[in-house]
C-alpha positions, -999 to 999 in steps of 0.1 A, spaced: 180 -802 -932 185 -774 -910 219 -760 -896 228 -753 -855 255 -739 -845 267 -759 -874 252 -793 -865 223 -813 -883 200 -811 -853 162 -827 -851 147 -792 -867 124 -796 -898 112 -768 -921 86 -745 -905 100 -751 -873 106 -718 -852 131 -699 -839 123 -709 -804 115 -743 -810 157 -740 -817 164 -724 -789 145 -753 -767 163 -782 -784 196 -762 -768 183 -760 -732 178 -721 -731 145 -709 -725 121 -682 -744 132 -655 -720 169 -667 -716 196 -630 -709 222 -624 -731 214 -646 -764 206 -640 -799 197 -655 -828 211 -650 -867 199 -676 -892 210 -673 -931 236 -646 -912 204 -624 -906 196 -615 -866 160 -621 -855 146 -605 -829 134 -613 -796 98 -607 -809 99 -628 -838 110 -659 -822 83 -675 -815 71 -665 -851 100 -673 -871 94 -702 -893 133 -716 -905 131 -723 -939 147 -761 -959 183 -755 -954 184 -727 -928 220 -720 -908 207 -712 -879 234 -697 -850 223 -686 -814 248 -671 -793 248 -661 -758 267 -641 -736 297 -649 -713 311 -631 -680 346 -634 -681 375 -614 -692 
């Protein structure tokens, strides 16, 4: 089971961070996006190859404009 932004999802162990982004409707080159897996930030250069472990907690954050 993988938790994506606090909810169970269709992802399984071995899927990549990029797969998680795509499942949220985000593009690989989306600007203002940060990803953490189990509390550790994953660099953008690793998104396509970083395999999610079983039980991973993935948080995808997007920057928002406003005041």
